[in-house]
Structure formats: C-alpha cells, structure tokens
N, C-alpha and C positions, 0 to 999 in steps of 0.2 A: 599678652603672649599665651598665657594658659588657655584663654578662651579659644584662640586660634588652633592650638594643638588639640583641644578637646573637640572642636568642630571638625577638624581634619580627620581625627580618629573616628568620630561618629559617621561622617560621610563615607570614609573608607569601609567601615563595617557594613553600612547600608548597601554600598556598591557590591560587596562580596556576597551578601545574602541575596541580592537581586540576581546576580549572575548565576548563583547556584540554583535558584528557583527556575530560571529559564532552561537550565540544562537537565532538569529532572525529567525522566521518561514519563510519557503519558500512558496511563493504563487503558484509556479508551480513546485512542487517536482515531479520528475519522478522516478518511481520504476518499477521493473519487478519481478514477482514471478510465481511459478508453480501453475496451477489450473487443477484439474482432470476433464475430460470430453471427449466426442467423436465426436459430430456432430453439425450441425447448430442449432438444438433445444437447445443444451447445451450452445452454444455461445450466443444465444439470452437471455437465463435465467441468465447466468453468468454476462453478460454486464448490463442487467437490474438491477440485484442486486447491482452491483458496482455503477451505476448511482443513485440508491436510497439513497446513502449516501451523505449528504449535504457536498459540497466542492469538489466533484469529477468533474473534468473538461473533462477528456478523459479516456475512458476504451476500450481497444482492446484486446480480447482474440484470440490467434492464435491457430486454431484447430490442425494443424500439430505439432507444437512444444509444445503445452500445456501451453505456457507462456502468462501471462497477463501483458500488458504494461499499466501503470496507471499514470495519471497526476492529482494531487490534491493540494488543498490549505491546508497546514499544520496548518493554523490558525483555520480551521473548522473541520478537521478530521485527522485521522492517517491511515497508511497502515493497521494496525491491525483492525481498524473499518471496512474497506472495506473487508478484509479477513473474518471477522466474518459474514458480510452480505452475502457473497458468500456461506459460509459454511451453513448458515441457509436455503438456497434453495437446499442443497444437494450435493454441490461440495467441495471437499477438496481444500483449498486455502492456500498456504504458510504454516504457522505454525498451521493453524486452520483446524480441521478435522470435517467433516459433521457428524451429528448424524446418526447412522445406520438406524434408523426408517425413517428419511427423505430421505436418500440415496436409501433405498429399495423401495420407492414410485416413483422414477424416471421411466420414460418410459424405456422399455427394451433396446432400442438402446443407451440410455444415461448411462447405468450402466458401468462405466469405471473401469479400474483397480485402486484400492485405492492406494493413495500415502503412502509411508512408514512413 
C-alpha cells in the first residue's frame, strides 16, 4: 500500500512539472506566416512594422515566397501582436487583414493581390 501511495505521489509530481514546463513562454519562439506584398518597399515597411513590436528579435519577409519568418519573446508579445502591427501598415498578415483604406494608400507597386 505504501508503495502504491509513493508511486502515485511521484507520478503526480512528474505530471505537474511536465505540465509547467510546457506552459513556460519561449524566449526565442520561431514562427512563419504569409504576408501580402510585392517589392523592396513592402519588405522594408513589413519588417519595420514587425520590429516595432516589443519582443521581436528577428523579422525577415521573403519577397518571392511572401512568407515572414519571425523570432520573438513570448513573454513580451505574441504572433498575433506582430500580425496586427503589419496589418496596420497595409499588409495582410496571417489571420489579420489590413483595412481597405490603408491598403489603398500604398504605392501602386505595393498593391498586392489580397490574401483570402
């Protein structure tokens, strides 16, 4: 009986520590998501918007693929925070869609095909 109780306590403790480890925020979370854009002007605007979010460590938007590779500190920001910042400057990003008014003010070469 004592063995069962000790085994149960040990397994419970292990389960709690494992659950806590999974919830710890990642200081160097790496994600990738689509961002609408066309050119070097877009790249500069998109990356500047990403870096404006506190906690972003690296932001690289690939013109050819349209993908943003982002490294950020989850303790300071989220992927959604960065996508919202990019959408505010006129570029659809991940699940965030830029306002039509802001999109329409982009330079003519920056008017990309809107993401679905």
